[in-house]
LUMGU-357926 format. One record per atom (N, C-alpha, C, O): residue in one letter; x, y, z. Coordinates in steps of 0.2 Angstrom, whole numbers, plus 5000, padded with zeros to 4 digits. Layout:
BEGIN
AXYZ;...
END
This chain:
BEGIN
M547252225768;M546552205769;M546352145764;M546752135759;R545852115766;R545652055763;R545052065759;R544652105760;A544952025753;A544352025750;A543851985753;A544051945757;S543251995751;S542751955755;S542651885752;S542951875747;D542451835756;D542351765754;D541851775748;D541251795749;P542051745742;P541551745736;P540851715738;P540351735735;S540851665742;S540151645744;S539751695747;S539151685747;Q540051745750;Q539551795753;Q539251835748;Q538651855750;S539551845743;S539251895738;S538751855733;S538251885730;K538751785733;K538351745729;K537651745731;K537151745727;G537451745738;G536851755740;G536451815738;G535851815736;V536751875739;V536451935737;V536451935729;V535951955726;A536951915726;A536951925718;A536451875715;A536251895710;A536351825718;A535851775715;A535151805714;A534851785709;N534951855717;N534351885716;N534351945711;N533851975710;A534951965709;A535052015704;A535051995697;A535251945695;P534752035693;P534752025686;P535452025683;P535952055686;K535551985678;K536251975676;K536552035673;K537152045674;A536152085670;A536452145668;A536652185674;A537152225673;I536352185679;I536552225685;I537152195688;I537652225690;Q537252125689;Q537852095691;Q538452115687;Q538952125690;A538352115680;A538852135676;A539152205677;A539652215677;A538652245678;A538752315679;A539152325685;A539652365685;V538952295690;V539252305697;V539952275697;V540452295700;R540052215693;R540652185693;R541152225689;R541752225691;L540952265684;L541352305680;L541652365685;L542252375685;A541152385689;A541352445693;A541852415699;A542352455700;S541752355701;S542152335706;S542852315703;S543352335706;D542852285697;D543552275694;D543952335693;D544552335693;K543552385691;K543952455689;K544152495695;K544652525694;T543752495700;T543952535706;T544252505711;T544552535716;G544152435712;G544452395717;G543952395723;G544152365729;V543352425723;V542952425728;V542552355728;V542352325723;D542552325734;D542252255735;D541552245731;D541152275732;F541552185727;F540952175723;F540352155728;F539852185727;S540452115733;S539952105738;S539652165741;S539052165743;Y540052215743;Y539852275746;Y539452315741;Y538852335743;L539652315735;L539252355730;L538552325728;L538052355727;M538552255728;M537952215727;M537452225733;M536852235732;A537752225739;A537252235745;A536952305745;A536452315747;K537452345743;K537152415743;K536652425738;K536152465740;A536652395732;A536152405727;A535552365729;A534952395728;A535652315733;A535052275735;A534652315740;A534052315740;Q535052345745;Q534752385750;Q534352445747;Q533852465749;E534752485743;E534452545740;E533952545735;E533452575736;S533952495731;S533452495725;S533152425724;S532752415719;S533352375727;S533152305726;S533352285718;S532952255715;F533952315716;F534252305710;F533752335704;F533852315698;D533352385706;D532952415700;D533352485698;D533352535702;P533652485692;P533952545690;P533552605689;P533752665688;E532852595688;E532352645687;E532052665694;E531652715694;A532252645699;A531952655706;A531952735707;A532452765706;K531452755710;K531352835712;K531052835718;K530452815719;A531352875723;A531052885730;A530452935729;A530552975725;S529952915733;S529352965732;S529453025736;S529053075735;T529953025741;T529953085745;T530653125745;T530753165749;S531053105740;S531653145739;S531853135731;S531453105727;S532453165730;S532653155723;S533053095721;S533353085716;A533153055726;A533552995725;A533252945720;A532652935719;T533652925715;T533452895709;T534052845707;T534652855708;G533852785704;G534252745701;G534452685706;G534252675711;L534952645703;L535152585707;L535452595714;L535352555718;Y535752655714;Y536052675721;Y535752735724;Y536052765729;Q535152755721;Q534752805724;Q535252865726;Q535152895731;F535552895721;F535952955721;F535453015721;F534953015717;T535453055725;T535053125725;T535353165720;T535953155717;E535053215718;E535253255712;E535953295714;E536353295710;G535953325720;G536553355722;G537153305722;G537753325720;T537053255725;T537653205726;T537853185719;T538453175717;W537353165714;W537553145708;W537953195704;W538453185701;L537753255704;L538053315701;L538753315703;L539253325700;N538853315710;N539553315713;N539953265710;N540553275709;M539653205710;M540053145708;M540253145701;M540853125699;V539753165697;V539953175689;V540453225688;V540953215684;E540453285692;E540953335691;E541653305693;E542153325690;R541653265699;R542253245701;R542553185698;R543153185697;H542153135696;H542353075693;H542153055686;H542353015683;G541653095683;G541353085677;G541753075671;G541653025667;A542353115671;A542753105665;A543053035664;A543253015659;Q543153005670;Q543452935670;Q543052885667;Q543252835665;Y542352905666;Y541852855664;Y541452875658;Y540852865657;G541752915654;G541452945648;G540952995648;G540653015644;M541053035654;M540553085655;M540953155656;M540753195659;G541453155652;G541853215653;G541553285650;G541553335653;K541153275645;K540753335642;K540253355647;K540153415648;Q539853305650;Q539353325656;Q539753355662;Q539453405665;A540253325664;A540653355670;A540853425669;A540853465673;A541053445663;A541253515661;A540653565662;A540753625662;Q540053535662;Q539453585662;Q539253595669;Q538853635670;I539553565674;I539353565681;I539753625684;I540353615684;Q539453665688;Q539853725691;Q539653715699;Q539153685701;Q539953755703;Q539853765710;Q539653835712;Q539953875710;R539153835716;R538953905718;R539453915724;R539853875726;S539353975727;S539853995732;S539753955738;S540253955742;D539153925739;D539053885745;D539253815744;D539153765748;G539553795738;G539753735736;G539153685733;G539353625732;T538553715732;T538053675729;T538153675721;T538353725718;P538153615718;P538253605711;P537653625707;P537053625709;Y537753655701;Y537253675697;Y537453665690;Y538053675688;V536953665685;V537053665678;V536653715675;V536053715676;Q536953765671;Q536553815669;Q535953795664;Q535453825664;D536153755659;D535653735654;D535153685657;D535353625659;P534453695658;P534053645661;P533953585658;P533953525661;Q534053575651;Q533953515647;Q534653475649;Q534553415650;V535253505649;V535853475650;V535853445657;V536053385658;R535553485662;R535453455669;R535053395669;R535253345673;R534453395666;R534053335666;R534353275663;R534253225665;D534753295657;D535053235654;D535653205659;D535653145659;I535953245662;I536453225667;I536153185673;I536353125675;L535553205675;L535253175681;L534953105678;L534853055682;D534753105672;D534453045670;D534952985669;D534752925669;M535553005669;M536152955669;M536152915675;M536452855675;R535752935680;R535752895686;R535452825685;R535452775689;K535052825680;K534652765678;K535052715674;K534852655673;D535652735672;D536152685669;D536452645674;D536852675678;P536352585675;P536652545680;P537452545680;P537752545685;K537752545674;K538452545674;K538752615677;K539152615681;L538452665674;L538752735677;L538552745684;L538952765688;S537952715686;S537752725693;S538252685698;S538452705703;A538452625695;A538852575699;A539552605700;A539852605705;Y539852635694;Y540452665694;Y540552725699;Y540952725703;L540052765699;L540052825704;L539852805711;L540152835716;A539452745712;A539352725719;A540052695722;A540152715728;A540452665717;A541052645720;A541552695721;A541952695726;E541552745717;E541952805718;E541752845724;E542152875728;F541152845726;F540852875732;F541152845738;F541352875743;A541152775738;A541352735743;A542152755744;A542352755750;R542452755739;R543152765739;R543352845742;R543752845746;D542952885740;D543052955743;D542852955750;D543252985754;N542352925752;N542252925760;N542752885763;N542952905769;Q542952835760;Q543552795764;Q544152835764;Q544452835770;T544352875759;T544952915759;T544852965765;T545352975768;Q544252995765;Q544253055770;Q544253025777;Q544553055781;L543952965778;L543952935785;L544652915787;L544852915792;E545052885782;E545752865783;E546152925785;E546552915790;Q545952985782;Q546353045784;Q546153075791;Q546553095794;T545553075792;T545253105798;T545253055804;T545253075810;V545152995803;V545152945809;V545652895809;V545952875814;G545952865803;G546452825803;G546252755804;G545652745805;G546652705804;G546452635804;G546152605798;G546052645793;E545852545798;E545552515792;E544852535792;E544452535797;I544652565786;I543952585786;I543552525782;I543652515776;G543052505786;G542652445783;G541952465781;G541852525781;S541552415780;S540852435778;S540452475784;S540052515782;T540552455790;T540252485795;T540452565796;T539952605796;E541052575795;E541252645795;E540952685789;E540752745790;L540952655783;L540652685777;L539952695778;L539652745776;Y539652645781;Y538852655782;Y538752715786;Y538352755785;M539152725791;M539152785796;M539252845792;M538952905793;A539752845787;A539852905783;A539252925779;A539052975777;H538852865777;H538252875773;H537652905778;H537352945776;F537652885784;F537152905788;F537252975791;F536753015792;L537852985793;L538053045797;L538453095792;L538553155794;G538653075786;G539053115782;G539753105784;G539853085790;A540253115780;A540953095782;A541153135788;A541553105792;G541053195788;G541253235794;G540953215800;G541253205805;G540253195800;G539953175806;G540253105808;G540353085814;A540353065803;A540652995805;A541352995808;A541452965812;G541753045805;G542353055808;G542353075815;G542753055819;K541853125817;K541853145824;K541653085828;K541853075834;F541153045826;F540852985829;F541452935831;F541552915836;L541752915825;L542252865826;L542852895830;L543152855834;N543052955829;N543652975834;N543352985841;N543752965846;G542752995842;G542452995849;G542452925852;G542552915858;M542352875848;M542352805850;M543152785852;M543252755857;K543552815848;K544252795850;K544452825857;K544852795861;Q544252885858;Q544352925864;Q544052895870;Q544352885875;N543352875869;N542952855875;N542352815872;N541852855871;P542352755871;P541752715868;P541152715873;P540652705870;A541252735879;A540652735884;A540352805884;A539752805887;Q540552855880;Q540252915880;Q539552915876;Q539552875872;S539152965878;S538552965875;S538552995868;S538853045866;A538252955863;A538352975856;A537853035855;A538053075851;A537353045859;A536853095858;A537253165860;A537153215857;A537653155865;A538053215867;A538553235862;A538653295861;L538853185859;L539353205854;L539053225848;L539353275845;L538453205846;L538153225839;L537353245841;L536953205839;P537253295844;P536553315847;P536053325841;P535553305842;E536253355836;E535753365830;E535553305827;E535053295825;A536053265826;A535953195822;A535453155827;A535053115825;A535653155834;A535253125838;A534553145839;A534053105839;A534453215838;A533753235839;A533353215833;A532753205833;A533653205827;A533353185821;A533253105820;A532753085817;N533653075824;N533552995824;N533652965831;N534052935833;R533052985835;R533052955841;R533152885842;R533452855847;N532852845837;N532852775838;N533452745837;N533652685838;V533952785834;V534652755833;V535052775839;V535452735842;F534952835842;F535352865848;F535152845855;F535452855860;Y534452825855;Y534252805862;Y533852735862;Y533652715857;D533852705868;D533552645868;D532752655869;D532552705869;K532452595870;K531652605870;K531452645876;K530952665876;S531852635881;S531652675888;S531852745887;S531652785892;G532252775882;G532352845881;G533052855884;G533352915884;K533452805886;K534152815888;K534652815882;K534552785878;A535052865883;A535552885877;A536052825877;A536352805882;L536152805871;L536652745869;L537352775869;L537452835867;S537852735871;S538552755870;S538752745863;S538452715859;V539252785861;V539552775854;V539752705853;V539652675847;G539952665858;G540152595857;G539552555856;G539652505851;Q539052565859;Q538452525858;Q538152535851;Q537952485848;I538152595849;I537852615842;I538352585837;I538052555832;Y538952585838;Y539452555833;Y539352475833;Y539252455827;D539252445838;D539152375839;D538552355835;D538552305832;R538052395836;R537352375833;R537452385825;R537152345821;F537752435823;F537852445816;F538252385813;F538052355808;A538752365817;A539252315815;A538852245814;A538952205810;A538452235819;A538052175820;A537652165814;A537552105811;K537352215811;K536952215805;K537352195799;K537052185794;F538052205799;F538452185794;F538752125794;F539252105790;D538552085799;D538852015800;D538851975794;D538251965791;G539451945791;G539451905786;G539651935779;G539751905774;A539752005780;A539952045774;A540652055774;A541052035779;S540952085769;S541652095769;S541852145774;S541552195775;G542452125778;G542652175783;G543052225779;G543252275783;S543152225773;S543552275770;S543252295763;S543052255760;V543152355762;V542752385756;V543152375750;V542952365745;M543852385751;M544352375745;M544552305745;M544652265750;T544652275739;T544852215738;T545552215740;T545952265740;A545852155741;A546552145743;A547052175739;A547452215741;S546952165732;S547452195727;S547352275727;S547952305727;A546752295727;A546752375727;A546952405734;A547352455733;A546852375739;A547152395746;A547852405745;A548152445748;G548152345743;G548852345743;G549152405738;G549652435739;A548752415733;A548952465728;A548952535731;A549452575729;I548452545735;I548452615738;I548752625745;I548752675748;G549052565747;G549352565754;G548952575760;G549052615764;A548352555759;A547852555764;A548052525771;A548352465770;P547952555777;P548152515783;P547752455784;P547152445781;T548052405787;T547752345788;T547552325796;T547252275797;S547752375800;S547552355807;S547052405810;S546952455808;R546552375814;R546052405817;R546152425824;R545752445828;S546852405826;S546952415833;S546952495836;S546852505842;A546852535831;A546852605832;A546152625836;A546152675839;W545652575835;W545052595838;W545052585846;W544652625849;G545452545848;G545452535856;G544852505858;G544652515864;V544552465854;V543952425855;V544052355854;V544352335849;D543852315859;D543952245859;D543452215853;D542952245852;G543752155850;G543352125846;G543552125839;G543952175837;D543452075835;D543752075828;D543152105823;D542752065821;F543152165822;F542652195818;F542652175811;F542152185807;R543152135809;R543152115802;R542552065801;R542352055796;K542352035807;K541851985806;K541152015807;K540651975807;N541152075808;N540452105810;N540152155805;N539752195806;F540352135798;F540052185793;F539552145789;F539652085787;A538952175787;A538452135783;A538352175777;A538752185773;R537752205777;R537652245771;R537652315772;R537752345778;T537752355767;T537752425768;T537352465762;T537052425758;S537352525762;S536952555756;S537252625754;S537652645758;T537152645748;T537452705746;T537052765747;T537252825745;G536552775748;G536252835749;G535552835751;G535152815746;G535252835756;G534552845757;G534252895753;G534252895747;T534152955757;T533953015753;T534453065754;T534353125754;G535053035756;G535653085757;G536153065752;G536053085746;E536753035754;E537253025749;E537352945748;E537052905752;P537852935744;P537952865743;P538352835749;P538752875752;T538352785750;T538752745754;T538252705756;T537952725761;S538052605753;S538052555757;S537852485756;S537252475757;L538352425754;L538252375758;L537952405764;L537652375769;F538152485764;F538052525769;F537352515770;F537052565769;T537152475773;T536552495775;T536152435778;T535752425773;V536052415781;V535552365783;V535352395789;V535552355794;M535152425791;M535052465797;M535252435803;M535152375805;V535552475807;V535852465813;V535552415817;V535752365819;L534952445820;L534652395824;L534052365821;L533852395816;S533752315824;S533252285821;S532652335820;S532252335816;Q532652385824;Q532152435824;Q532252495819;Q531852535818;L532852495816;L533052545812;L532852525805;L532752465803;S532652575801;S532452565794;S532952585789;S533352625791;T532852565783;T533352585778;T533052645775;T532552665776;P533552675771;P533352735767;P532752725763;P532352765762;K532752665760;K532152645755;K531552645759;K531052665757;D531552615765;D531052605770;D530752675772;D530152695772;E531252725773;E531152785775;E530752825770;E530252855771;A530952815764;A530652855758;A529952835758;A529452875757;S529852765758;S529152745758;S528652765763;S528052765762;K528952785769;K528552805775;K528552885775;K528252905780;G528752915770;G528752985770;G529253025773;G529153085775;G529852995773;G530453035776;G530653095772;G530453095766;A530953145775;A531153205771;A531753195767;A532053145768;D531753235762;D532353225757;D533053245761;D533053305763;K533453195761;K534053205765;K534553235760;K535053195759;E534553295758;E534953325753;E535653345756;E536053365753;D535753335763;D536353355766;D536753295768;D537253295771;G536553235766;G536853175768;G537353155763;G537553185758;T537553085764;T538053065760;T537853055753;T538253075748;R537253035751;R537053035744;R537053095741;R537153095734;N537053145744;N537153215740;N537853225739;N537953285736;G538253185741;G538953205739;G539253255744;G539753275743;S538853275749;S539053325754;S539553295759;S539453235760;R539953335762;R540353305767;R539953325774;R540153375777;G539453285776;G539053305782;G539453315788;G540053285789;N539153355793;N539553365799;N539253335805;N539353355810;G538753285804;G538453255809;G537753285811;G537453265815;K537553335806;K536953355807;K536453305804;K536553255803;V535753335803;V535253285801;V535453265794;V535253305789;M535653205793;M535853185786;M535253145784;M535153125778;S534753125789;S534153095787;S533653115791;S533653155796;A533053105789;A532453125792;A532353075798;A532753025799;P531953095803;P531853055809;P531752985807;P531252965803;L532052935810;L531952865808;L531452835812;L531452835818;P530952795809;P530452765813;P530752715818;P530752735824;S530952665818;S531052625823;S531752605825;S531852565829;L533852635808;L534352675805;L534252685798;L533752675795;G534752695796;G534652695789;G535352715786;G535852705789;A535352735780;A535852745776;A536452775778;A536952785773;A537552765758;A537952785756;A537452765755;A537352775749;
END
């Protein structure tokens, strides 16, 4: 896989405070996740505001992590970034929901979402987690578009969608993922009410990512983990490396995105959703959950969110 053209990240980075650029650069260098991807995700999610708080969900910080997603990510990766003590305080209920027994400790851990360095580190790890899962369940190269889908549908739902596209790009996406379609009609149907195919939806997501890195991992990191470099597994015409733009990490669901510029011009971002009163997407990617294609987001006004 290749790293993005440095000029692509300059436009987004130019609008970011130097401290934010430095935090994201550290995360990119340490994890191998593409810098331009992480910058675009931060721009989409919070407009580079580390104090950003969604009005309709628990999403907070530079990458708008919800409470559940943040606790999951701290438990899973926190020790690598100086949060070992906090990670040890996080437990899992029988249903997989993370919790912290001490209310004050819980608040302290959640407040760490406002630290741009920690937020960037865990946003990068979240992207890597989703990429790994999709590589295992779908195969082929996982780029920004695929990761955004993991943000929007959950890794499980994205895997089902992408495998469905490999099998038959012309099939109805709404029939494949009926619950997600019911919650997001403007993504799954055209203005006349006709159901869009999985190929059509993928193409629209990809078009919104035009100009961004076709690979989330930098070339050196990809080589280190032996990531696949061919997209021929999709069975879809076109060089999708050219079709990635921005993404985001979490609307009110979980992280994931450069992931995000929303798919169609009529789709809105997680941040837009929140401002319009969208429901808290605690089952989505931002929550660190492995969604199964159910409602990872509230109905979208006219897409959205890692």
